[in-house]
C-alpha positions as CSV (number, residue, x, y, z in Angstrom):
1,X,0.0,0.0,0.0
2,X,2.8,2.4,0.8
3,X,4.5,1.8,-2.6
4,X,1.2,2.5,-4.3
5,X,0.9,5.8,-2.5
6,X,4.5,6.8,-3.3
7,X,3.9,5.9,-7.0
8,X,0.7,8.0,-7.0
9,X,2.5,10.9,-5.3
10,X,5.3,10.8,-8.0
11,X,2.7,10.6,-10.8
12,X,0.8,13.6,-9.4
13,X,4.1,15.6,-9.0
14,X,5.0,14.7,-12.6
15,X,1.6,15.9,-13.8
16,X,2.0,19.1,-11.8
17,X,5.4,19.8,-13.3
18,X,4.1,19.0,-16.8
19,X,1.1,21.3,-16.3
20,X,3.4,24.1,-15.0
21,X,5.7,23.7,-18.0
22,X,2.6,23.7,-20.3
23,X,1.4,26.9,-18.8
24,X,4.9,28.5,-19.0
25,X,5.2,27.6,-22.7
26,X,1.7,28.9,-23.4
27,X,2.5,32.2,-21.6
28,X,5.7,32.5,-23.6
29,X,3.8,31.8,-26.8
30,X,1.1,34.4,-26.1
31,X,3.8,36.9,-25.1
32,X,5.6,36.3,-28.4
33,X,2.4,36.8,-30.3
34,X,1.4,39.9,-28.4
35,X,4.7,41.7,-28.6
36,X,5.8,42.5,-32.1
37,X,9.5,42.2,-32.8
38,X,11.5,45.4,-32.5
39,X,12.1,47.2,-35.8
40,X,15.5,46.8,-37.4
41,X,18.0,49.6,-36.6
42,X,17.8,51.1,-40.1
43,X,14.0,51.3,-39.9
44,X,14.3,52.8,-36.4
45,X,16.7,55.5,-37.7
46,X,14.3,56.2,-40.5
47,X,11.4,56.5,-38.1
48,X,13.3,58.9,-35.9
49,X,14.2,61.1,-38.9
50,X,10.5,61.1,-39.9
51,X,9.5,62.0,-36.4
52,X,12.0,64.8,-36.3
53,X,10.6,66.2,-39.6
54,X,7.1,65.9,-38.3
55,X,8.0,67.8,-35.1
56,X,9.7,70.5,-37.2
57,X,6.8,70.8,-39.5
58,X,4.3,71.0,-36.6
59,X,6.4,73.6,-34.9
60,X,6.4,75.7,-38.1
61,X,2.7,75.3,-38.5
62,X,2.1,76.3,-34.9
63,X,4.3,79.5,-35.4
64,X,2.3,80.3,-38.6
65,X,-1.0,79.8,-36.8
66,X,0.2,82.1,-34.0
67,X,1.2,84.8,-36.5
68,X,-2.1,84.4,-38.3
69,X,-4.0,84.7,-35.0
70,X,-2.1,87.9,-34.1
71,X,-2.7,89.3,-37.6
72,X,-6.4,88.5,-37.3
73,X,-6.6,90.2,-33.8
74,X,-4.8,93.3,-35.2
75,X,-7.3,93.4,-38.2
76,X,-10.2,93.0,-35.8
77,X,-9.0,95.9,-33.7
78,X,-8.5,98.0,-36.8
79,X,-12.0,97.1,-37.9
80,X,-13.4,98.2,-34.6
81,X,-11.5,101.6,-34.8
82,X,-12.7,102.1,-38.4
83,X,-16.3,101.2,-37.5
84,X,-16.2,103.7,-34.6
85,X,-14.8,106.4,-37.0
86,X,-17.5,105.6,-39.6
87,X,-20.1,106.0,-36.8
88,X,-18.7,109.4,-35.8
89,X,-18.4,110.6,-39.4
90,X,-22.0,109.5,-40.1
91,X,-23.2,111.6,-37.1
92,X,-21.1,114.6,-38.3
93,X,-22.5,114.2,-41.8
94,X,-26.0,114.1,-40.5
95,X,-25.4,117.3,-38.4
96,X,-23.8,119.0,-41.4
97,X,-26.7,118.0,-43.7
98,X,-29.2,119.3,-41.2
99,X,-27.3,122.6,-40.9
100,X,-27.0,122.8,-44.7
101,X,-30.8,122.3,-45.0
102,X,-31.5,125.0,-42.4
103,X,-29.1,127.4,-44.3
104,X,-30.8,126.7,-47.6
105,X,-34.2,127.2,-46.1
106,X,-33.1,130.6,-44.7
107,X,-31.6,131.5,-48.1
108,X,-34.8,130.7,-49.9
109,X,-36.9,132.6,-47.3
């Protein structure tokens, strides 16, 4: 009976080791599938160069956008000033036209 129990214990230990090895191999396989291999050095250098170009281009576009926004703000302020001047000139024109009408009425009378 003791020999049978010892044999059963060894068989169960062997099964446990086999199962642990199977799980380890499966985990390694899944990890290999999940993680793509690193790109070759030449491709990595090319990607870095493209990334640098992209950063430079985006920096230039950002500067251009800032300049455009500043120009737009300046044009908007100038538009407000000109609109205000047009309003004042319109009032002056109305006053002058009214004064002119009064003078013409006096002249006719």
